[in-house]
All heavy atoms as a GROMACS GRO file, in nm:
protein
  613
    1MET      N    1   0.086  -0.118  -0.001
    1MET     CA    2   0.001   0.001   0.000
    1MET      C    3   0.089   0.124   0.001
    1MET      O    4   0.185   0.133   0.075
    1MET     CB    5  -0.090  -0.001   0.123
    1MET     CG    6  -0.170   0.128   0.140
    1MET     SD    7  -0.270   0.131   0.289
    1MET     CE    8  -0.401   0.023   0.239
    2ARG      N    9   0.060   0.221  -0.085
    2ARG     CA   10   0.134   0.342  -0.094
    2ARG      C   11   0.105   0.435   0.027
    2ARG      O   12  -0.008   0.456   0.061
    2ARG     CB   13   0.103   0.417  -0.221
    2ARG     CG   14   0.166   0.354  -0.344
    2ARG     CD   15   0.136   0.426  -0.469
    2ARG     NE   16   0.206   0.557  -0.465
    2ARG     CZ   17   0.234   0.622  -0.574
    2ARG    NH1   18   0.201   0.580  -0.692
    2ARG    NH2   19   0.298   0.741  -0.565
    3LYS      N   20   0.213   0.486   0.089
    3LYS     CA   21   0.202   0.573   0.202
    3LYS      C   22   0.266   0.707   0.166
    3LYS      O   23   0.376   0.710   0.109
    3LYS     CB   24   0.272   0.516   0.326
    3LYS     CG   25   0.210   0.386   0.376
    3LYS     CD   26   0.075   0.412   0.440
    3LYS     CE   27   0.023   0.283   0.503
    3LYS     NZ   28  -0.102   0.299   0.572
    4GLU      N   29   0.198   0.809   0.205
    4GLU     CA   30   0.243   0.945   0.173
    4GLU      C   31   0.351   0.992   0.275
    4GLU      O   32   0.331   0.970   0.395
    4GLU     CB   33   0.119   1.033   0.178
    4GLU     CG   34   0.134   1.179   0.166
    4GLU     CD   35  -0.001   1.249   0.175
    4GLU    OE1   36  -0.084   1.213   0.262
    4GLU    OE2   37  -0.019   1.339   0.096
    5ILE      N   38   0.451   1.055   0.228
    5ILE     CA   39   0.548   1.124   0.313
    5ILE      C   40   0.523   1.275   0.294
    5ILE      O   41   0.523   1.326   0.182
    5ILE     CB   42   0.695   1.090   0.273
    5ILE    CG1   43   0.717   0.937   0.272
    5ILE    CG2   44   0.791   1.161   0.368
    5ILE    CD1   45   0.700   0.866   0.402
    6VAL      N   46   0.501   1.345   0.406
    6VAL     CA   47   0.465   1.485   0.395
    6VAL      C   48   0.575   1.574   0.458
    6VAL      O   49   0.654   1.529   0.537
    6VAL     CB   50   0.329   1.516   0.465
    6VAL    CG1   51   0.217   1.439   0.397
    6VAL    CG2   52   0.333   1.490   0.612
    7MET      N   53   0.571   1.705   0.421
    7MET     CA   54   0.657   1.801   0.484
    7MET      C   55   0.616   1.817   0.628
    7MET      O   56   0.502   1.852   0.653
    7MET     CB   57   0.649   1.933   0.410
    7MET     CG   58   0.731   2.048   0.472
    7MET     SD   59   0.910   2.023   0.470
    7MET     CE   60   0.948   2.044   0.296
    8PRO      N   61   0.705   1.783   0.721
    8PRO     CA   62   0.666   1.789   0.862
    8PRO      C   63   0.663   1.938   0.913
    8PRO      O   64   0.734   2.020   0.858
    8PRO     CB   65   0.777   1.712   0.933
    8PRO     CG   66   0.897   1.732   0.845
    8PRO     CD   67   0.842   1.737   0.705
    9LYS      N   68   0.589   1.956   1.019
    9LYS     CA   69   0.589   2.086   1.085
    9LYS      C   70   0.690   2.076   1.200
    9LYS      O   71   0.674   2.000   1.294
    9LYS     CB   72   0.451   2.121   1.138
    9LYS     CG   73   0.450   2.259   1.204
    9LYS     CD   74   0.313   2.304   1.239
    9LYS     CE   75   0.318   2.445   1.293
    9LYS     NZ   76   0.189   2.504   1.308
   10ILE      N   77   0.791   2.158   1.190
   10ILE     CA   78   0.900   2.159   1.291
   10ILE      C   79   0.898   2.299   1.352
   10ILE      O   80   0.948   2.392   1.293
   10ILE     CB   81   1.035   2.126   1.228
   10ILE    CG1   82   1.029   1.993   1.156
   10ILE    CG2   83   1.145   2.127   1.334
   10ILE    CD1   84   1.139   1.968   1.064
   11GLY      N   85   0.839   2.310   1.466
   11GLY     CA   86   0.828   2.441   1.532
   11GLY      C   87   0.695   2.505   1.505
   11GLY      O   88   0.631   2.482   1.404
   12LEU      N   89   0.656   2.594   1.596
   12LEU     CA   90   0.525   2.656   1.589
   12LEU      C   91   0.509   2.749   1.473
   12LEU      O   92   0.400   2.767   1.418
   12LEU     CB   93   0.495   2.730   1.721
   12LEU     CG   94   0.490   2.642   1.845
   12LEU    CD1   95   0.477   2.730   1.969
   12LEU    CD2   96   0.372   2.547   1.834
   13ASP      N   97   0.615   2.818   1.433
   13ASP     CA   98   0.607   2.920   1.328
   13ASP      C   99   0.630   2.866   1.185
   13ASP      O  100   0.617   2.943   1.090
   13ASP     CB  101   0.705   3.035   1.357
   13ASP     CG  102   0.673   3.108   1.486
   13ASP    OD1  103   0.556   3.104   1.531
   13ASP    OD2  104   0.769   3.162   1.547
   14MET      N  105   0.666   2.743   1.175
   14MET     CA  106   0.701   2.688   1.043
   14MET      C  107   0.578   2.679   0.953
   14MET      O  108   0.476   2.625   0.989
   14MET     CB  109   0.764   2.550   1.055
   14MET     CG  110   0.804   2.491   0.924
   14MET     SD  111   0.881   2.331   0.941
   14MET     CE  112   0.887   2.277   0.774
   15GLU      N  113   0.591   2.731   0.832
   15GLU     CA  114   0.484   2.725   0.731
   15GLU      C  115   0.526   2.646   0.609
   15GLU      O  116   0.444   2.590   0.537
   15GLU     CB  117   0.439   2.864   0.692
   15GLU     CG  118   0.373   2.940   0.808
   15GLU     CD  119   0.326   3.079   0.764
   15GLU    OE1  120   0.328   3.110   0.645
   15GLU    OE2  121   0.287   3.158   0.854
   16GLU      N  122   0.656   2.642   0.582
   16GLU     CA  123   0.710   2.567   0.469
   16GLU      C  124   0.857   2.533   0.492
   16GLU      O  125   0.923   2.589   0.580
   16GLU     CB  126   0.697   2.647   0.339
   16GLU     CG  127   0.775   2.776   0.340
   16GLU     CD  128   0.748   2.861   0.213
   16GLU    OE1  129   0.651   2.834   0.141
   16GLU    OE2  130   0.824   2.952   0.190
   17GLY      N  131   0.908   2.442   0.411
   17GLY     CA  132   1.049   2.404   0.417
   17GLY      C  133   1.101   2.385   0.277
   17GLY      O  134   1.022   2.361   0.183
   18VAL      N  135   1.232   2.388   0.262
   18VAL     CA  136   1.295   2.370   0.132
   18VAL      C  137   1.370   2.237   0.134
   18VAL      O  138   1.447   2.210   0.228
   18VAL     CB  139   1.395   2.486   0.102
   18VAL    CG1  140   1.469   2.459  -0.027
   18VAL    CG2  141   1.320   2.619   0.096
   19ILE      N  142   1.346   2.155   0.033
   19ILE     CA  143   1.417   2.028   0.021
   19ILE      C  144   1.561   2.063  -0.023
   19ILE      O  145   1.582   2.121  -0.128
   19ILE     CB  146   1.354   1.936  -0.087
   19ILE    CG1  147   1.207   1.911  -0.060
   19ILE    CG2  148   1.433   1.804  -0.100
   19ILE    CD1  149   1.173   1.822   0.056
   20THR      N  150   1.658   2.030   0.062
   20THR     CA  151   1.799   2.064   0.028
   20THR      C  152   1.872   1.944  -0.035
   20THR      O  153   1.958   1.966  -0.117
   20THR     CB  154   1.874   2.114   0.149
   20THR    OG1  155   1.870   2.021   0.254
   20THR    CG2  156   1.819   2.250   0.196
   21GLU      N  157   1.836   1.823   0.008
   21GLU     CA  158   1.903   1.704  -0.046
   21GLU      C  159   1.820   1.577  -0.020
   21GLU      O  160   1.774   1.557   0.090
   21GLU     CB  161   2.041   1.688   0.019
   21GLU     CG  162   2.118   1.572  -0.035
   21GLU     CD  163   2.253   1.550   0.033
   21GLU    OE1  164   2.283   1.628   0.128
   21GLU    OE2  165   2.324   1.457  -0.005
   22TRP      N  166   1.805   1.498  -0.125
   22TRP     CA  167   1.743   1.368  -0.110
   22TRP      C  168   1.854   1.270  -0.074
   22TRP      O  169   1.955   1.259  -0.143
   22TRP     CB  170   1.670   1.322  -0.234
   22TRP     CG  171   1.533   1.386  -0.243
   22TRP    CD1  172   1.499   1.497  -0.313
   22TRP    CD2  173   1.417   1.345  -0.171
   22TRP    NE1  174   1.367   1.528  -0.292
   22TRP    CE2  175   1.315   1.435  -0.205
   22TRP    CE3  176   1.389   1.242  -0.084
   22TRP    CZ2  177   1.184   1.425  -0.153
   22TRP    CZ3  178   1.262   1.227  -0.033
   22TRP    CH2  179   1.161   1.320  -0.067
   23LYS      N  180   1.837   1.195   0.033
   23LYS     CA  181   1.934   1.094   0.076
   23LYS      C  182   1.901   0.956   0.015
   23LYS      O  183   1.986   0.870   0.007
   23LYS     CB  184   1.935   1.080   0.229
   23LYS     CG  185   1.961   1.211   0.299
   23LYS     CD  186   2.102   1.255   0.283
   23LYS     CE  187   2.131   1.376   0.370
   23LYS     NZ  188   2.266   1.424   0.359
   24LYS      N  189   1.774   0.937  -0.024
   24LYS     CA  190   1.728   0.815  -0.089
   24LYS      C  191   1.675   0.852  -0.227
   24LYS      O  192   1.634   0.961  -0.251
   24LYS     CB  193   1.618   0.747  -0.009
   24LYS     CG  194   1.658   0.706   0.131
   24LYS     CD  195   1.750   0.586   0.130
   24LYS     CE  196   1.778   0.537   0.272
   24LYS     NZ  197   1.859   0.418   0.273
   25GLN      N  198   1.677   0.753  -0.318
   25GLN     CA  199   1.628   0.774  -0.455
   25GLN      C  200   1.517   0.677  -0.485
   25GLN      O  201   1.501   0.576  -0.416
   25GLN     CB  202   1.745   0.754  -0.553
   25GLN     CG  203   1.862   0.851  -0.532
   25GLN     CD  204   1.825   0.995  -0.540
   25GLN    OE1  205   1.747   1.035  -0.630
   25GLN    NE2  206   1.873   1.078  -0.447
   26VAL      N  207   1.441   0.708  -0.589
   26VAL     CA  208   1.331   0.620  -0.631
   26VAL      C  209   1.389   0.479  -0.656
   26VAL      O  210   1.492   0.463  -0.719
   26VAL     CB  211   1.262   0.675  -0.757
   26VAL    CG1  212   1.164   0.573  -0.812
   26VAL    CG2  213   1.191   0.806  -0.724
   27GLY      N  214   1.319   0.381  -0.600
   27GLY     CA  215   1.362   0.244  -0.612
   27GLY      C  216   1.440   0.194  -0.491
   27GLY      O  217   1.461   0.072  -0.478
   28ASP      N  218   1.486   0.282  -0.407
   28ASP     CA  219   1.560   0.246  -0.286
   28ASP      C  220   1.469   0.186  -0.184
   28ASP      O  221   1.356   0.228  -0.162
   28ASP     CB  222   1.628   0.364  -0.222
   28ASP     CG  223   1.753   0.413  -0.299
   28ASP    OD1  224   1.792   0.349  -0.399
   28ASP    OD2  225   1.807   0.518  -0.260
   29ARG      N  226   1.520   0.083  -0.115
   29ARG     CA  227   1.454   0.022  -0.001
   29ARG      C  228   1.475   0.114   0.118
   29ARG      O  229   1.588   0.162   0.141
   29ARG     CB  230   1.514  -0.116   0.029
   29ARG     CG  231   1.467  -0.177   0.156
   29ARG     CD  232   1.349  -0.268   0.132
   29ARG     NE  233   1.299  -0.309   0.261
   29ARG     CZ  234   1.174  -0.329   0.288
   29ARG    NH1  235   1.085  -0.314   0.196
   29ARG    NH2  236   1.133  -0.364   0.408
   30VAL      N  237   1.368   0.143   0.194
   30VAL     CA  238   1.378   0.227   0.313
   30VAL      C  239   1.317   0.152   0.430
   30VAL      O  240   1.223   0.075   0.415
   30VAL     CB  241   1.312   0.365   0.297
   30VAL    CG1  242   1.381   0.446   0.187
   30VAL    CG2  243   1.162   0.353   0.270
   31GLU      N  244   1.376   0.175   0.546
   31GLU     CA  245   1.321   0.121   0.670
   31GLU      C  246   1.267   0.235   0.751
   31GLU      O  247   1.309   0.349   0.738
   31GLU     CB  248   1.430   0.046   0.749
   31GLU     CG  249   1.496  -0.073   0.676
   31GLU     CD  250   1.397  -0.183   0.642
   31GLU    OE1  251   1.300  -0.205   0.718
   31GLU    OE2  252   1.418  -0.251   0.539
   32GLU      N  253   1.168   0.202   0.837
   32GLU     CA  254   1.114   0.301   0.927
   32GLU      C  255   1.229   0.366   1.004
   32GLU      O  256   1.312   0.301   1.063
   32GLU     CB  257   1.016   0.240   1.023
   32GLU     CG  258   0.947   0.339   1.112
   32GLU     CD  259   0.841   0.272   1.199
   32GLU    OE1  260   0.801   0.158   1.174
   32GLU    OE2  261   0.795   0.339   1.294
   33GLY      N  262   1.236   0.501   1.003
   33GLY     CA  263   1.339   0.575   1.072
   33GLY      C  264   1.456   0.615   0.985
   33GLY      O  265   1.540   0.698   1.022
   34ASP      N  266   1.463   0.559   0.861
   34ASP     CA  267   1.572   0.597   0.768
   34ASP      C  268   1.549   0.741   0.726
   34ASP      O  269   1.436   0.789   0.706
   34ASP     CB  270   1.569   0.513   0.639
   34ASP     CG  271   1.632   0.377   0.655
   34ASP    OD1  272   1.682   0.347   0.767
   34ASP    OD2  273   1.624   0.299   0.560
   35VAL      N  274   1.658   0.814   0.709
   35VAL     CA  275   1.653   0.952   0.664
   35VAL      C  276   1.625   0.952   0.512
   35VAL      O  277   1.700   0.894   0.435
   35VAL     CB  278   1.784   1.031   0.691
   35VAL    CG1  279   1.779   1.171   0.630
   35VAL    CG2  280   1.803   1.036   0.843
   36LEU      N  281   1.513   1.017   0.471
   36LEU     CA  282   1.478   1.028   0.330
   36LEU      C  283   1.538   1.149   0.266
   36LEU      O  284   1.590   1.145   0.155
   36LEU     CB  285   1.325   1.033   0.314
   36LEU     CG  286   1.248   0.910   0.361
   36LEU    CD1  287   1.100   0.934   0.348
   36LEU    CD2  288   1.289   0.789   0.278
   37CYS      N  289   1.531   1.262   0.337
   37CYS     CA  290   1.582   1.384   0.281
   37CYS      C  291   1.616   1.486   0.391
   37CYS      O  292   1.582   1.460   0.507
   37CYS     CB  293   1.482   1.448   0.182
   37CYS     SG  294   1.328   1.508   0.257
   38GLU      N  295   1.678   1.591   0.349
   38GLU     CA  296   1.714   1.699   0.440
   38GLU      C  297   1.633   1.823   0.399
   38GLU      O  298   1.620   1.848   0.278
   38GLU     CB  299   1.864   1.725   0.425
   38GLU     CG  300   1.924   1.827   0.515
   38GLU     CD  301   2.073   1.837   0.496
   38GLU    OE1  302   2.114   1.914   0.405
   38GLU    OE2  303   2.147   1.764   0.561
   39ILE      N  304   1.578   1.890   0.497
   39ILE     CA  305   1.503   2.014   0.467
   39ILE      C  306   1.560   2.130   0.546
   39ILE      O  307   1.620   2.112   0.652
   39ILE     CB  308   1.352   1.997   0.498
   39ILE    CG1  309   1.329   1.972   0.648
   39ILE    CG2  310   1.289   1.891   0.412
   39ILE    CD1  311   1.183   1.981   0.692
   40GLU      N  312   1.541   2.248   0.491
   40GLU     CA  313   1.584   2.369   0.557
   40GLU      C  314   1.462   2.460   0.583
   40GLU      O  315   1.378   2.480   0.496
   40GLU     CB  316   1.682   2.442   0.469
   40GLU     CG  317   1.739   2.570   0.531
   40GLU     CD  318   1.845   2.631   0.445
   40GLU    OE1  319   1.879   2.578   0.338
   40GLU    OE2  320   1.891   2.740   0.481
   41THR      N  321   1.457   2.510   0.705
   41THR     CA  322   1.353   2.609   0.740
   41THR      C  323   1.426   2.741   0.769
   41THR      O  324   1.547   2.748   0.756
   41THR     CB  325   1.276   2.564   0.865
   41THR    OG1  326   1.361   2.569   0.980
   41THR    CG2  327   1.217   2.424   0.850
   42ASP      N  328   1.348   2.843   0.808
   42ASP     CA  329   1.414   2.970   0.837
   42ASP      C  330   1.500   2.960   0.964
   42ASP      O  331   1.581   3.049   0.988
   42ASP     CB  332   1.311   3.080   0.849
   42ASP     CG  333   1.207   3.053   0.954
   42ASP    OD1  334   1.191   2.936   0.999
   42ASP    OD2  335   1.135   3.147   0.996
   43LYS      N  336   1.486   2.852   1.040
   43LYS     CA  337   1.562   2.843   1.169
   43LYS      C  338   1.664   2.727   1.172
   43LYS      O  339   1.751   2.731   1.253
   43LYS     CB  340   1.465   2.828   1.284
   43LYS     CG  341   1.377   2.948   1.302
   43LYS     CD  342   1.284   2.934   1.421
   43LYS     CE  343   1.202   3.062   1.434
   43LYS     NZ  344   1.112   3.055   1.546
   44ALA      N  345   1.645   2.626   1.089
   44ALA     CA  346   1.730   2.509   1.105
   44ALA      C  347   1.731   2.419   0.980
   44ALA      O  348   1.646   2.435   0.892
   44ALA     CB  349   1.682   2.421   1.222
   45VAL      N  350   1.828   2.331   0.977
   45VAL     CA  351   1.830   2.223   0.877
   45VAL      C  352   1.806   2.095   0.954
   45VAL      O  353   1.868   2.071   1.053
   45VAL     CB  354   1.969   2.219   0.804
   45VAL    CG1  355   1.976   2.100   0.711
   45VAL    CG2  356   1.994   2.348   0.729
   46THR      N  357   1.717   2.011   0.902
   46THR     CA  358   1.680   1.891   0.971
   46THR      C  359   1.655   1.777   0.874
   46THR      O  360   1.634   1.802   0.754
   46THR     CB  361   1.560   1.913   1.063
   46THR    OG1  362   1.542   1.801   1.150
   46THR    CG2  363   1.432   1.936   0.986
   47ASN      N  364   1.649   1.655   0.926
   47ASN     CA  365   1.622   1.536   0.841
   47ASN      C  366   1.475   1.499   0.849
   47ASN      O  367   1.413   1.515   0.952
   47ASN     CB  368   1.707   1.419   0.890
   47ASN     CG  369   1.855   1.439   0.869
   47ASN    OD1  370   1.894   1.499   0.771
   47ASN    ND2  371   1.934   1.394   0.963
   48VAL      N  372   1.426   1.448   0.741
   48VAL     CA  373   1.290   1.388   0.736
   48VAL      C  374   1.308   1.238   0.728
   48VAL      O  375   1.377   1.185   0.639
   48VAL     CB  376   1.211   1.438   0.614
   48VAL    CG1  377   1.077   1.364   0.602
   48VAL    CG2  378   1.192   1.587   0.617
   49GLU      N  379   1.252   1.167   0.827
   49GLU     CA  380   1.266   1.023   0.836
   49GLU      C  381   1.139   0.955   0.780
   49GLU      O  382   1.032   1.008   0.788
   49GLU     CB  383   1.285   0.983   0.979
   49GLU     CG  384   1.416   1.032   1.039
   49GLU     CD  385   1.431   0.992   1.185
   49GLU    OE1  386   1.338   0.936   1.245
   49GLU    OE2  387   1.541   1.019   1.236
   50SER      N  388   1.156   0.834   0.730
   50SER     CA  389   1.047   0.756   0.683
   50SER      C  390   0.964   0.703   0.803
   50SER      O  391   1.023   0.652   0.900
   50SER     CB  392   1.093   0.638   0.602
   50SER     OG  393   0.983   0.562   0.551
   51ALA      N  394   0.835   0.715   0.795
   51ALA     CA  395   0.747   0.662   0.899
   51ALA      C  396   0.713   0.514   0.874
   51ALA      O  397   0.650   0.452   0.960
   51ALA     CB  398   0.621   0.745   0.905
   52VAL      N  399   0.750   0.460   0.757
   52VAL     CA  400   0.716   0.325   0.720
   52VAL      C  401   0.838   0.258   0.654
   52VAL      O  402   0.925   0.322   0.605
   52VAL     CB  403   0.594   0.320   0.623
   52VAL    CG1  404   0.471   0.373   0.691
   52VAL    CG2  405   0.623   0.396   0.498
   53SER      N  406   0.830   0.126   0.646
   53SER     CA  407   0.930   0.047   0.574
   53SER      C  408   0.870   0.010   0.439
   53SER      O  409   0.748  -0.017   0.430
   53SER     CB  410   0.966  -0.079   0.649
   53SER     OG  411   1.029  -0.048   0.771
   54GLY      N  412   0.953   0.012   0.334
   54GLY     CA  413   0.906  -0.026   0.201
   54GLY      C  414   1.002   0.026   0.096
   54GLY      O  415   1.122   0.038   0.122
   55VAL      N  416   0.951   0.059  -0.022
   55VAL     CA  417   1.030   0.106  -0.135
   55VAL      C  418   0.987   0.248  -0.170
   55VAL      O  419   0.865   0.271  -0.187
   55VAL     CB  420   1.018   0.010  -0.255
   55VAL    CG1  421   1.094   0.066  -0.376
   55VAL    CG2  422   1.067  -0.129  -0.220
   56LEU      N  423   1.083   0.337  -0.183
   56LEU     CA  424   1.051   0.473  -0.228
   56LEU      C  425   1.011   0.466  -0.377
   56LEU      O  426   1.094   0.429  -0.458
   56LEU     CB  427   1.172   0.564  -0.209
   56LEU     CG  428   1.157   0.708  -0.242
   56LEU    CD1  429   1.051   0.775  -0.158
   56LEU    CD2  430   1.290   0.786  -0.225
   57VAL      N  431   0.887   0.498  -0.406
   57VAL     CA  432   0.838   0.482  -0.543
   57VAL      C  433   0.820   0.615  -0.617
   57VAL      O  434   0.812   0.616  -0.739
   57VAL     CB  435   0.707   0.402  -0.547
   57VAL    CG1  436   0.731   0.260  -0.505
   57VAL    CG2  437   0.599   0.466  -0.464
   58GLU      N  438   0.814   0.727  -0.545
   58GLU     CA  439   0.794   0.854  -0.614
   58GLU      C  440   0.848   0.968  -0.527
   58GLU      O  441   0.819   0.973  -0.408
   58GLU     CB  442   0.649   0.879  -0.647
   58GLU     CG  443   0.624   1.008  -0.724
   58GLU     CD  444   0.478   1.030  -0.759
   58GLU    OE1  445   0.392   0.945  -0.725
   58GLU    OE2  446   0.450   1.135  -0.816
   59ILE      N  447   0.921   1.058  -0.590
   59ILE     CA  448   0.964   1.183  -0.524
   59ILE      C  449   0.883   1.292  -0.590
   59ILE      O  450   0.900   1.314  -0.710
   59ILE     CB  451   1.115   1.204  -0.540
   59ILE    CG1  452   1.193   1.099  -0.457
   59ILE    CG2  453   1.155   1.347  -0.495
   59ILE    CD1  454   1.342   1.103  -0.473
   60VAL      N  455   0.803   1.358  -0.511
   60VAL     CA  456   0.715   1.467  -0.562
   60VAL      C  457   0.787   1.601  -0.561
   60VAL      O  458   0.776   1.678  -0.656
   60VAL     CB  459   0.587   1.472  -0.478
   60VAL    CG1  460   0.495   1.585  -0.525
   60VAL    CG2  461   0.512   1.337  -0.486
   61ALA      N  462   0.853   1.630  -0.450
   61ALA     CA  463   0.925   1.759  -0.434
   61ALA      C  464   1.073   1.739  -0.463
   61ALA      O  465   1.135   1.653  -0.402
   61ALA     CB  466   0.902   1.815  -0.295
   62GLN      N  467   1.126   1.817  -0.555
   62GLN     CA  468   1.266   1.805  -0.593
   62GLN      C  469   1.357   1.892  -0.507
   62GLN      O  470   1.307   1.982  -0.437
   62GLN     CB  471   1.281   1.842  -0.738
   62GLN     CG  472   1.200   1.758  -0.833
   62GLN     CD  473   1.229   1.610  -0.825
   62GLN    OE1  474   1.342   1.568  -0.824
   62GLN    NE2  475   1.121   1.531  -0.820
   63GLU      N  476   1.486   1.866  -0.509
   63GLU     CA  477   1.581   1.950  -0.435
   63GLU      C  478   1.564   2.096  -0.480
   63GLU      O  479   1.555   2.124  -0.599
   63GLU     CB  480   1.723   1.901  -0.460
   63GLU     CG  481   1.750   1.765  -0.394
   63GLU     CD  482   1.889   1.715  -0.420
   63GLU    OE1  483   1.973   1.780  -0.484
   63GLU    OE2  484   1.917   1.602  -0.375
   64GLY      N  485   1.557   2.184  -0.381
   64GLY     CA  486   1.540   2.327  -0.411
   64GLY      C  487   1.395   2.372  -0.405
   64GLY      O  488   1.368   2.490  -0.399
   65ASP      N  489   1.302   2.278  -0.405
   65ASP     CA  490   1.159   2.310  -0.397
   65ASP      C  491   1.118   2.356  -0.256
   65ASP      O  492   1.164   2.295  -0.156
   65ASP     CB  493   1.070   2.191  -0.436
   65ASP     CG  494   1.072   2.158  -0.582
   65ASP    OD1  495   1.130   2.235  -0.660
   65ASP    OD2  496   1.012   2.053  -0.618
   66SER      N  497   1.039   2.458  -0.250
   66SER     CA  498   0.980   2.504  -0.124
   66SER      C  499   0.841   2.442  -0.113
   66SER      O  500   0.764   2.453  -0.204
   66SER     CB  501   0.970   2.656  -0.124
   66SER     OG  502   0.915   2.701  -0.005
   67VAL      N  503   0.817   2.374  -0.002
   67VAL     CA  504   0.694   2.296   0.016
   67VAL      C  505   0.625   2.339   0.147
   67VAL      O  506   0.686   2.342   0.249
   67VAL     CB  507   0.725   2.144   0.019
   67VAL    CG1  508   0.598   2.066   0.029
   67VAL    CG2  509   0.806   2.103  -0.103
   68GLU      N  510   0.492   2.359   0.137
   68GLU     CA  511   0.414   2.395   0.255
   68GLU      C  512   0.404   2.272   0.346
   68GLU      O  513   0.406   2.157   0.298
   68GLU     CB  514   0.276   2.436   0.215
   68GLU     CG  515   0.268   2.568   0.140
   68GLU     CD  516   0.126   2.602   0.099
   68GLU    OE1  517   0.029   2.557   0.164
   68GLU    OE2  518   0.109   2.675  -0.001
   69ILE      N  519   0.391   2.296   0.478
   69ILE     CA  520   0.378   2.185   0.572
   69ILE      C  521   0.255   2.103   0.536
   69ILE      O  522   0.160   2.154   0.482
   69ILE     CB  523   0.372   2.235   0.717
   69ILE    CG1  524   0.255   2.332   0.738
   69ILE    CG2  525   0.501   2.295   0.762
   69ILE    CD1  526   0.229   2.367   0.885
   70THR      N  527   0.261   1.977   0.564
   70THR     CA  528   0.159   1.876   0.538
   70THR      C  529   0.139   1.842   0.392
   70THR      O  530   0.055   1.756   0.362
   70THR     CB  531   0.023   1.902   0.608
   70THR    OG1  532  -0.042   2.008   0.539
   70THR    CG2  533   0.041   1.935   0.754
   71LYS      N  534   0.211   1.904   0.299
   71LYS     CA  535   0.200   1.871   0.155
   71LYS      C  536   0.290   1.750   0.128
   71LYS      O  537   0.396   1.730   0.187
   71LYS     CB  538   0.238   1.987   0.070
   71LYS     CG  539   0.151   2.110   0.088
   71LYS     CD  540   0.008   2.081   0.041
   71LYS     CE  541  -0.078   2.206   0.056
   71LYS     NZ  542  -0.214   2.181   0.031
   72THR      N  543   0.251   1.669   0.031
   72THR     CA  544   0.323   1.547  -0.009
   72THR      C  545   0.459   1.581  -0.068
   72THR      O  546   0.467   1.661  -0.157
   72THR     CB  547   0.239   1.465  -0.109
   72THR    OG1  548   0.110   1.439  -0.053
   72THR    CG2  549   0.309   1.336  -0.141
   73ILE      N  550   0.562   1.511  -0.019
   73ILE     CA  551   0.695   1.527  -0.078
   73ILE      C  552   0.739   1.396  -0.145
   73ILE      O  553   0.826   1.399  -0.232
   73ILE     CB  554   0.800   1.575   0.024
   73ILE    CG1  555   0.816   1.482   0.142
   73ILE    CG2  556   0.766   1.718   0.071
   73ILE    CD1  557   0.932   1.513   0.233
   74ALA      N  558   0.681   1.283  -0.102
   74ALA     CA  559   0.720   1.153  -0.164
   74ALA      C  560   0.620   1.048  -0.129
   74ALA      O  561   0.531   1.068  -0.044
   74ALA     CB  562   0.857   1.111  -0.110
   75TRP      N  563   0.632   0.932  -0.196
   75TRP     CA  564   0.546   0.817  -0.171
   75TRP      C  565   0.633   0.692  -0.149
   75TRP      O  566   0.730   0.674  -0.220
   75TRP     CB  567   0.452   0.789  -0.288
   75TRP     CG  568   0.341   0.892  -0.302
   75TRP    CD1  569   0.351   1.007  -0.380
   75TRP    CD2  570   0.215   0.894  -0.239
   75TRP    NE1  571   0.233   1.078  -0.368
   75TRP    CE2  572   0.150   1.010  -0.284
   75TRP    CE3  573   0.151   0.808  -0.153
   75TRP    CZ2  574   0.022   1.044  -0.242
   75TRP    CZ3  575   0.024   0.839  -0.113
   75TRP    CH2  576  -0.040   0.955  -0.156
   76VAL      N  577   0.594   0.612  -0.053
   76VAL     CA  578   0.659   0.484  -0.026
   76VAL      C  579   0.560   0.373  -0.042
   76VAL      O  580   0.448   0.380   0.010
   76VAL     CB  581   0.718   0.479   0.118
   76VAL    CG1  582   0.774   0.344   0.153
   76VAL    CG2  583   0.828   0.586   0.133
   77ASP      N  584   0.598   0.269  -0.117
   77ASP     CA  585   0.514   0.149  -0.129
   77ASP      C  586   0.549   0.064  -0.001
   77ASP      O  587   0.650  -0.003   0.004
   77ASP     CB  588   0.548   0.070  -0.252
   77ASP     CG  589   0.452  -0.043  -0.283
   77ASP    OD1  590   0.356  -0.061  -0.206
   77ASP    OD2  591   0.473  -0.117  -0.380
   78ALA      N  592   0.462   0.076   0.100
   78ALA     CA  593   0.492   0.020   0.230
   78ALA      C  594   0.471  -0.128   0.235
   78ALA      O  595   0.382  -0.183   0.165
   78ALA     CB  596   0.402   0.089   0.336
   79ASP      N  597   0.553  -0.195   0.320
   79ASP     CA  598   0.534  -0.338   0.347
   79ASP      C  599   0.400  -0.358   0.415
   79ASP      O  600   0.358  -0.275   0.497
   79ASP     CB  601   0.645  -0.388   0.437
   79ASP     CG  602   0.781  -0.375   0.371
   79ASP    OD1  603   0.794  -0.362   0.247
   79ASP    OD2  604   0.884  -0.379   0.446
   80GLU      N  605   0.337  -0.466   0.385
   80GLU     CA  606   0.208  -0.498   0.450
   80GLU      C  607   0.229  -0.579   0.576
   80GLU      O  608   0.319  -0.655   0.590
   80GLU     CB  609   0.119  -0.577   0.352
   80GLU     CG  610   0.087  -0.498   0.229
   80GLU     CD  611  -0.025  -0.400   0.244
   80GLU    OE1  612  -0.114  -0.417   0.328
   80GLU    OE2  613  -0.024  -0.299   0.175
   0.00000   0.00000   0.00000
């Protein structure tokens, strides 16, 4: 089943983040807790971890893209 990975809200004032680097690529196996990408906010640079185990099947937001919180950045075909 495909599971959505969204831009997390980190801090009360955060409205969006910028994808600075993808650590995983489409087709890569990911485990829950693996770092998928790095994002930058106006206050910090942080990692986005996978909430599920499976295969990264789609990257929606590319490096350099500014994405609003809770918007989809990738999809993982999760293990059942």
